[in-house]
N, C-alpha and C positions, 0 to 999 in steps of 0.2 A: 551240578547243584552244590551250593555251599554246605548244606546239611541235608540229611534224609528228610523227605516229606512224610507227613502222617499217612500211614498205610490204610487203605480202604478195608473195612470189615464187611465181607460179602453178606453175612446174615443181617447186618445193620441196615443194609440197603432196603431190605424187605420190611424192616421195622419202622422205617421213616414215615412221617405223616403223609397220608394219601397213597402210600405204596401198596401194591398188591403182589402176591407171590407168583408172578408170571414173568417168564423170560422170553423175549423174542429171539429165536435161534439165529445164529449167523449162517446165512445161506450163500455160499460162494458161487460165483458164476453169474451174478446179477440180481438174484432174488432180494438180497438185503440192500437197502438204500438208506441214505440219511433221513429221508422222509418217513420210511418205515420205522426206523429207530425212534424218531421223534414222536410218531403216533403211538407206539407202544409205551413210551415214557409218559406221554400225556394222559394215558389211562392208569398210570401208576406202576407200570411194569419196568423191566430192565431190558432195554434194547441193545442189540449187538450189531456192529458192522462186521462184514466178512473180509478178512485180509487176504484170503486165498485167491490166487490167480491175478492179483493186482501188484503192480510195482509200488515202491515206497512213495513215489510222488502222487500217484493216483489215490493211494490210501490216505496220504496227508490231506489231500483236497477233500476227501469224504469226511475226515475227522473235523476239518474246519467248517464244512457245511453243516455237519451235525451240531456243532457247538452254536451255530447261528440259530438252529431250530429248537433246541432244548437246553434247559439249564439243569436238568436232572442227570444223575450219573448214567453212563453207558459204557459198553465194553467193546473190545475188538478181539477177533479170533484170528489166530495164525495156524498154518499147517507146519508141523515139524517135519523137515525133509528126511526121507529115509535113504537107505543105501541104494546105489544103482545096481540092482540085482536082476533086471529084466533080461530075458534070453533074446538076444538080437535076432537069431534065426526064427524063433517062434513069432516074434513081433512082425518080421517081414512076411512070414507065411500068413499071419492073420491079415496083414494089409492086403495081400493078394485075394484072400477070401472075401473081404468086405468091399473090394474095388467096385463091383457093380452097384452097391448102395451109394457109394460116394459119387459115382458117375451119374446116378439117377437124379441127383439134385443139382447137377452141374458144378460140382465142387472138385477140388484137387485134394489128394491126401496131404495131411499135415506131416511135419517132420517128427518122427517118433523119438524124441529126445528126453534125456533125463534133465531135471532142473531142481535147484534148491528153492524155487519160487521166490527168489529175492529175500529169503528169510533174514539174513544178517542185517540188511538195510532196514527192514521193517522193525526188527527188535530195536535197532538204534533209534529209529523214529519214535518209537513208543517210550523209550527211556528219556528222550529229549522233550517230547510233547505228550506227557502221560495222560492216560484215561483211567477211569475208576477200576476197571477190571480188564485184564488181558487173559484170554483163554487159549488153550493149545489143543490141537487135535492131531492124532497119529503118533503121539509120543509125549515125552516130557522135555522141557527145555533144559539146556545146560545149567548147572548151578550158578555160573557167573551171570547168565541172563536173568535167572530168577532173582538173584541178589540185586542186580541193576534195576529191575522193575520194582522190586520192593523198596529200594532206596528212592525211587521216583514217586512212590506213594501208591502204586497199583497193587491190587490183589491179583494173585495168579490162580487160575483155574485150569484143570486138565480134564479132558474127556476120557472116561474109562468104560470098558466093556466087560471086564472081569474083576473078581476080587484081587487077583495078583496085580493087575494094572493099578488098582486103587492103592494097594500097599506101596507100590513103586512110586506113584505120584505123591503120596503122603511123605515118603522118605526123601523125595526130591525137593520138598518144601512147598508143595501146593497148599493154598489157603482154603480151597473148596474144590469139589469135583462135580463135573457133569456126568451123571450116570446114564449111559445110553443103552436102552433095551433093544432087543431084536426088531421091535416094531418100527423103529425110526426110519424115516426116509433119507435118501441121500447116502453118502459114504458111511460105512461102519467106521467109527473113529478109533478102531483098535490100534495098538502099538505095532502090530504086524498083521499081515493078511494071509497067514498060513491056513487059518480055519475060519469058516463062517461062524459068526456069533449068533446063537439061537436062543439065548436065555431071555425070557420075557422080562419086561421092565420091573414089575412088582417083585418078582423073585430076585432079580439082580440087586434091587435096592436093599432088600433084606440081607442078602449076602455081603454087600459092601458095608452096610451098617455094622456088621459083626467084626469087620476088619479094621475100620478106620473111624476116628472121631473128628470128622470134618463136616462142614455144611455140604449137603448134597442137593443138587438140582437134577430133577428127573426129566429124562427126554425119551420120547419114543411112543408114537401112537396116541398122543393126547389131543383129543378133538372136541371134548365136551366138559362140562362142569363136573360131571361124575368122575371123570378120569383125573381131574385136578384134585378133587377130594381124596381119591384113593391114594395118589402119590404122597400127598401131605400126611395122610394117616399112616403111611409107611415110613415116615421120618424125613421126607424131603422138605427143604426150606422153600422150594419153589418148583413150579412145573414149567418146562421149556416147550414152546410151541413153534413149529416151523411151517409144515404143510398147510395148516389152516389159515396161515397168513398170505399164502401165495396168490390168492385171487383178489386180494385187497387192492384198491387203487394205488396205494403207496408202494406195493411190491414192484420190483424191477423185472419180474418174470415176463417173458414174451407173451404176446396175445395167443400164440399157438399153444404154449404151455398152459396158460390159464384156461383156455377152452378145453383142453384135454382133461383137466382135472374134473370138469363137470360132465364129460362125455361118458355115457353109460356103456359105450362100446368096449371099453377096457374092462377085462374081467377081474382085475385085482392087481396086486403088486407081487414082485419077486426080486430076489437078490441076484445081481449079475456083475460080471467084470467086462461085459461087452463094450461099454462106452468109454471106460477109463482105464481098464487094467487093474482096478481095485474094486472090491465088493461094495456094491451100493444097491439100495432098494429103490425101485421105480415101478411105474405102471407097465404092465406087460403089453408091449407093442410088438410089431413084426420083427424089428431089428433085435430086440432083446431075445425073443423066442428063437430066432434063426442062428444067433451067434454066441449065446452064452456058453454053450458046451465047449467051443474051441478057443474062447477068449483067453489069452495068456495072463499070468500074474505079472504085469509090467506097468506099474504106475510111477510116474505120470506119462510114460511113453505113449500108451494107447490113448490117454486123454488128449494129447497133442495130435496124434494120428487122426482121430475122429473129429477134432475140433471144427475144421472147415465144413464137414458134412453136417454137423449138428447146427452150426450157425446158419447154413443155407436152408436146412429143414425148418428152422424157426422162422426165417424170413418168408419161406414159401408156404407155410401152413401145413407142412408135412409132419404129422404126429407119429408116423410109423418109423422115422429115422432120427427122432429127437430123444435125448435123454430126459425122461419125464420123472425126475426124482419125486417120490411121494411116500409118506408113511402109511401105515395100515388104516389110519383114520382119515384118509384123503377125502372121503365123501362128505366130511363135515366142513370142508372149505367152502366159504361163501363169498359172493361178490358184494362186499360191504366194507366200510372203513375199518382199518386195523384197530383203532381205539375202541370201536364198538365190539369187535371180536374179543379183545382183552377184557373189557368191562363185563361183557356177558359171561365169560368164563369165571371171572372173579366173583361176580354177584351170584351166579348160579351155584358156585361152590361155597357161598356164604363166608367169604374171607375178606369182606370189605368193611366190616364193622369197626367202630372206634376201638383202638387199642389191640385189635387182633394181630395186625401186621403193620 
C-alpha cells in the first residue's frame, strides 16, 4: 500500500448507527460461515470468520463471500501457533487407547502432527486484503505482524484469560481485548495450556479492567439478555456470543452437533483435552468421560489424530464420539435465525435505543 490506511477503532464499531454491542464469536471447525457473519451484522452486531484450520485460499474465499453478503465491518480470527512441545510417546500411547473408538465409526487415526496452521500465509492475506478487525487466539502476534495489520487499516484484538495475558497483549500493541471467562465453550484461548482457566467472566472482566485501558469484549456463558447487561455494566463494550448461534440455520455446525445441543441426555459441560490435546469446554459425552484423564497436552497433534473419528461421528450421527464444544449457557441455543438471536439479546438488554450504541 502506498500509505497507511485509516485504522479501525473497535469501540466506534459499536457506536455506529444501527449497531448493537454483540459480537458473533469466531468458531473454528465449521461453525462460523459467511452467512452467519452477515446475519449477525444485519442485526447490528459484529460478525467474525474463523481462520483456524483453514488454508489461506479457503479463508480468502470466505472473506470474498462475506463481502458479497454484508457491507458492515466484520472480523477474522487467527490461531497463533505454539511451540511443538507434545510428547510423542504419550501421543502414541493415547492413540492406542482411543483406537477402539476410532474403529467403531469406521475411521482411521489421523497423523498426529504439529502444524503452524498456515499462519504466515493468512497474516499475509489479511495485510493484502484487510478486514476491519483481526483477532488472535492462543497468544499475541509478532510486532511486525501487528504493525502490518495496523498499516493496512485493521484493528488488532487478542483473546486473554488472565490479567497477565491482558498486560502482555496491551504491551504488544493490541487495540482491544476479548476477555474469555471460564464459562466459554470451545478452546480456552490462553497463551499456554499449563493450567485450566477457572476464573468466572465477571470476575475476570473486573481484574482486566484494573490492568489495562483498552476496549474489552466479554466472552463466556452469555446466553440471554441479562448476561449481556451484566458484562456491559462491568465495563465491556460488547458481549461475544458463540454457542447460542450454533443451532441457527446460518451456522455451519453439523446436524449431529446441532441435535446434541438440544438433547437433554447430556448432563452439562466439562473441560477436556481428549479431542484436541488442548483444554476446551464441551458437552459431557462418552468419549470425553472415558479419555479426559489420560489425554496428553499435545495440540494440535491430538486434534489431527482424532479428526477422522470426529468427522465420521458427525456424518453418522454419533454424538458420543464427536467434540460437542459448548459454553455453560448452551441450553439457551435455539433453532431460529441468527439475526433474531442477536436482536433479542440486544433488545432484551435495552441497548438498541438511539444514541446508546
